[in-house]
One Martini backbone bead per residue (centre of mass of N, CA, C, O) as a GRO file, in nm:
protein
   48
    1UNK     BB    1   4.669   8.014   8.249
    2UNK     BB    2   4.966   8.109   8.256
    3UNK     BB    3   5.283   7.996   8.322
    4UNK     BB    4   5.536   8.043   8.549
    5UNK     BB    5   5.834   8.072   8.651
    6UNK     BB    6   5.849   7.842   8.940
    7UNK     BB    7   5.618   7.679   8.928
    8UNK     BB    8   5.445   7.436   9.140
    9UNK     BB    9   5.379   7.073   9.140
   10UNK     BB   10   5.193   6.814   9.313
   11UNK     BB   11   5.182   6.471   9.379
   12UNK     BB   12   4.979   6.306   9.609
   13UNK     BB   13   5.062   6.000   9.537
   14UNK     BB   14   5.407   6.013   9.470
   15UNK     BB   15   5.564   6.320   9.498
   16UNK     BB   16   5.590   6.462   9.257
   17UNK     BB   17   5.764   6.740   9.087
   18UNK     BB   18   5.668   7.036   8.916
   19UNK     BB   19   5.881   7.270   8.726
   20UNK     BB   20   5.891   7.578   8.587
   21UNK     BB   21   6.163   7.710   8.398
   22UNK     BB   22   5.950   7.832   8.195
   23UNK     BB   23   5.741   8.030   8.063
   24UNK     BB   24   5.447   8.029   7.906
   25UNK     BB   25   5.296   8.142   7.581
   26UNK     BB   26   5.013   8.136   7.651
   27UNK     BB   27   4.711   8.226   7.658
   28UNK     BB   28   4.503   8.323   7.900
   29UNK     BB   29   4.262   8.096   7.815
   30UNK     BB   30   4.433   7.860   7.855
   31UNK     BB   31   4.446   7.525   7.913
   32UNK     BB   32   4.568   7.340   8.200
   33UNK     BB   33   4.759   7.020   8.266
   34UNK     BB   34   4.883   6.853   8.560
   35UNK     BB   35   4.967   6.517   8.520
   36UNK     BB   36   4.958   6.250   8.768
   37UNK     BB   37   4.844   5.940   8.828
   38UNK     BB   38   4.560   6.055   8.690
   39UNK     BB   39   4.604   6.349   8.828
   40UNK     BB   40   4.587   6.651   8.942
   41UNK     BB   41   4.797   6.870   9.035
   42UNK     BB   42   4.928   7.059   9.305
   43UNK     BB   43   4.959   7.375   9.395
   44UNK     BB   44   5.285   7.505   9.567
   45UNK     BB   45   5.406   7.736   9.421
   46UNK     BB   46   5.733   7.883   9.434
   47UNK     BB   47   6.048   7.889   9.342
   48UNK     BB   48   6.331   8.068   9.459
   0.00000   0.00000   0.00000
């Protein structure tokens, strides 16, 4: 599923946070992976 601007992901191991500043143009069926410290990051909602 495409990522939207403002979506946030948290690494539960180190606490790093990834925030999409711009939505991605990927097709609906594209697979995404937000990886940090070797693990999938946890979706934590939207910023702002």
